[in-house]
Phi, psi and omega in degrees: 000139185240137177207139180050044174077008180228165174283120178273311179204156176230109182213166167276146177057037178300140175256110186287149180291161179301138179082000179289146170279130183247132174249123182281115179249027178300126179073015181255169179227129188252132179230166174292154173306144185273154177238132167261117190267006173211095182235149174234107183281155169287150186303340186263347182076018180297334184288343190300317181294320183291328175297314181295322180299336175268012177084013180263109183260000177210147172219154167255110187273113190272023174091115180227014183088001179274123184308146181299321182296325176294316183300313184300317181294322177294317181293342180278342184283138191295335183271352182260153177295153174298142184236125172258124193250145180255147159266152194246137175219124176218181182280180177304338181297340180299333184280354179301329181266012177117188184297153180292139184285178182303145177051034174230140182229132171268118183238138176245347186226162175301321183295321179292322180297315182299317179296319183296321179296324181296314182291321182291321177297317175296335179281349177101018184293131177288333178197169180253128184259121178265150183224178192309311190265019175296133174293153181309305185301321178296310185304317184283342172289319170302319181293323180290317182290326173303312181294321183295320184275346189059039173244120189293159171234147183203174177131213178286139169281121181301154182301326187274004182235136175283152177303317179295321173297324181291321177293319177296325182285351175103011177300125190288321174217149177245137186263145168064014181059027184300122176062020172290316177296322175303316177296345178257005180275142174295341179255025185309311187292318178299312182288331174294322178293321178295323179292321181294318180301316184293325180290332183257001185288113181286351185274352182245149184285161178298327177300312180293319178295319180299312177300310183296320181278327181287327185227081185296158179297117178298331186293337180272351187238323187295316184283348181253011184287131186244118187296323181294314183295323182296310182302320178294320181294312183296327177296317182300311178304320179293314183304314185272357184061041180275118184276160177228141174237101190280343181045050176298330179302331178295317181291321182294324180297324176296321184279321182283333184225077186296330182294318180293323180291330180294334183279351174298142185303321182279359177248347187293330180273359179283143173290166182304319182295315183292320182296313177306317177298321177292320177299323179288328175290323175293323176295321183291327180292319179299313180296320179291324181288327175299315179298313183300315180302316182296319179297313180296320181293320177296332182275355178100005177292141187266143182236153174236143175276124174211157192240331190071021174300137182175181181298331186248023171225160183274007186289125181299131181304125171084299182290345178299327179299320181293322171303313179307312183298318176302319181290331171298316179300311178300337175277355177116002176281151170287163172301325174299315184293323178293320179298322186291336179298339180248005184227280185291321180299310173309317178301312176299317180297316183281355182069035184231033180299334178285351180247338183204182174096337177219170180258100183214150172307137177097343182275164182295141190264071163256110198223151171228121181263126186246152179278350184209158188285117178285346176281345172277321182204119185300331173308339185286351173296346180275344185270074182275124181260316180211149176237132176245127179231126185050036178081005181250138174289121179265000000 
């Protein structure tokens, strides 16, 4: 039974009060509302309803230049998913494409980083998103301020910082498995220097930089993977409670929908031969990342379901999250474990397990009713019959 936006009771043979709406759920399966923990919304918010239609009742908006105040207003509307909003922090390279957008700061020093954190906290940021070109000193100043203010920071591990250092500094989640394979390589320091050079090289275009850093050369990583280094790194993640959002669906989307991938701005100027070579590289990374996710999972590392869906990626809106759950299963998760990356794990990540993430009395009534059991086949999360958001049938 649901009342005032919460689950009141879960019993057999419930007698509804007079005037209550009754939904026949015979033969159906109920799960908590799903969270996509890595989303980039369109500037108009047109994607929100489609997310809900796919059972997504909450998102972590990983910064798309939309003011935090606008995101807060969208997230407060009863028909929209809940929205957790980021303030954005990157290095001075961010200004190469023009002035910083709303609630984003380019910082080069610890002093600038501390000021930016103060301003973002005042603007209502739920967390601080860090990005690739942050200098080391600025990054660690962000980590210190984040801890002092008790506002988490998450995002890309900057090129000048190792994943282990980011974990020790308290970064709440690391996205896209950035530099995890590099950190497990016997050539780690050499390859890190090469990536930092690529990031700062004025002779290459932004398109080249994005491709080279986003989709590293597998030949330089696969053959130098060291199991002992990997085990030590995974142990660090477990010790510090560092979450990972691998966004496997992002890589799969490039491979599965080449026409859509071709329309991405950073792919449009490539020759057919170049495009095919990049797709092959991305496909190889996908297979290796699935293996990596399985290894990390068996070591006890915690995971969140996120897709990187947005205006500048080929990930299909809404359905991409169901792709991600299937990819977790392909990586070695049970269907229950995969489902938890979008339900119970986000609740744990936010420290709100008492509020959401499972079906229990007292918790928020964000629910998805399915026509088939997702524990039999994770693909059944797509068979949505009804979505309930904040206790309202959508």
